[in-house]
C-alpha positions as CSV (number, residue, x, y, z in Angstrom):
1,M,27.6,22.5,-8.0
2,N,24.1,22.1,-6.7
3,P,23.6,21.7,-2.9
4,T,22.7,18.3,-1.6
5,V,19.5,17.6,0.4
6,G,21.8,17.4,3.4
7,D,23.2,20.9,2.7
8,L,19.7,22.3,2.3
9,A,18.5,20.6,5.5
10,E,21.4,22.1,7.4
11,Q,20.6,25.6,6.1
12,W,16.9,25.1,6.9
13,E,17.8,23.9,10.4
14,A,20.1,26.8,11.0
15,A,17.4,29.3,10.0
16,G,14.9,27.6,12.4
17,A,17.4,27.6,15.2
18,R,18.0,31.4,14.7
19,T,14.2,31.9,14.8
20,V,13.7,29.9,18.0
21,S,16.7,31.6,19.7
22,A,15.3,35.0,18.8
23,Q,11.8,34.0,20.0
24,H,13.5,33.2,23.4
25,G,15.1,36.6,23.7
26,H,18.4,36.0,22.1
27,G,18.6,38.5,19.3
28,D,16.1,39.9,16.9
29,E,13.7,37.7,14.9
30,Q,14.4,38.1,11.2
31,P,11.7,37.7,8.5
32,A,14.5,36.5,6.2
33,D,14.9,33.4,8.4
34,H,11.2,32.5,8.0
35,W,11.4,33.1,4.3
36,T,14.5,30.9,4.1
37,K,12.7,28.1,6.0
38,L,9.8,28.3,3.5
39,K,12.0,28.3,0.5
40,L,14.4,25.6,1.6
41,G,11.5,23.5,2.9
42,A,9.9,23.6,-0.6
43,L,13.3,22.8,-2.3
44,I,13.9,19.8,0.1
45,V,10.4,18.4,-0.5
46,A,10.8,18.8,-4.3
47,E,14.2,17.1,-4.3
48,V,13.1,14.2,-2.1
49,Q,9.9,13.7,-4.1
50,S,11.5,13.9,-7.6
51,G,12.6,10.3,-7.6
52,R,9.6,8.7,-6.0
53,W,8.1,7.2,-9.2
54,S,11.4,5.8,-10.4
55,T,11.7,4.2,-7.0
56,V,8.2,2.7,-7.3
57,A,9.3,1.4,-10.8
58,A,12.3,-0.2,-9.2
59,L,10.2,-1.8,-6.5
60,L,7.8,-3.2,-9.2
61,R,10.7,-4.6,-11.2
62,L,11.9,-6.3,-8.0
63,G,8.5,-7.8,-7.3
64,A,8.5,-6.0,-4.0
65,V,5.1,-4.2,-4.3
66,E,2.2,-6.2,-2.7
67,S,-0.5,-3.6,-3.2
68,W,-1.1,0.0,-4.3
69,A,-2.4,0.6,-0.8
70,Q,1.2,-0.2,0.4
71,V,2.6,2.4,-2.0
72,D,0.0,4.9,-1.0
73,D,0.9,4.3,2.6
74,A,4.6,4.7,2.0
75,L,4.1,8.0,0.1
76,G,1.5,9.3,2.6
77,M,-1.2,9.3,0.0
78,R,-4.8,8.2,0.2
79,G,-7.0,6.0,-2.0
80,S,-5.5,5.1,-5.4
81,V,-3.5,8.3,-5.8
82,A,-0.2,6.4,-6.1
83,H,-1.5,4.2,-8.8
84,A,-2.8,7.1,-10.8
85,G,0.4,9.1,-10.2
86,F,2.5,6.3,-11.3
87,H,0.6,5.8,-14.6
88,A,0.8,9.6,-15.2
89,W,4.6,9.4,-14.6
90,I,4.9,6.5,-17.1
91,N,3.0,8.5,-19.7
92,Q,5.2,11.6,-19.1
93,Q,8.4,9.5,-19.3
94,R,7.2,7.9,-22.6
95,D,6.4,11.4,-24.0
96,L,9.8,12.6,-22.9
97,W,11.4,9.7,-24.7
98,Q,9.6,10.6,-27.9
99,C,10.6,14.2,-27.7
100,T,14.1,14.0,-26.4
101,G,15.3,10.4,-26.4
102,T,15.5,10.4,-22.5
103,G,12.9,8.9,-20.2
104,L,11.2,5.5,-20.7
105,T,11.3,3.8,-24.0
106,P,7.9,2.5,-25.2
107,A,9.0,-1.0,-24.4
108,E,10.1,0.0,-20.8
109,A,6.8,1.8,-20.4
110,E,4.8,-1.2,-21.5
111,T,6.7,-3.4,-19.1
112,L,6.0,-1.1,-16.2
113,L,2.4,-0.8,-17.1
114,A,2.1,-4.6,-17.2
115,L,3.9,-4.9,-13.8
116,A,1.6,-2.3,-12.4
117,K,-1.5,-4.3,-13.5
118,T,-0.3,-7.3,-11.5
119,V,-0.5,-5.3,-8.3
120,T,-4.0,-4.9,-6.7
């Protein structure tokens, strides 16, 4: 069973707490704790970001996106990065469908591209 984001966050926090404690004279500072924080931090970010484009797709289907600037802001991006990233995700999902039968069907991809065009 894969650990949840919560599990990873607990482990990341524990490694950080051990580091801070050691830096304040309570035990020896361990390089492994710093490596653990880096590794777990990257895993947490990857897991959290993995569903961002499908979430944007859901918001578009719900008519809840007012602008791409709104999406950029929510994702902490600048300019039209979210719009370009979403289009790239649609293309990847459509390619995935053609290769594996999972992802977005061509019809679903076209629907999302049309919805994306309605947002300024």
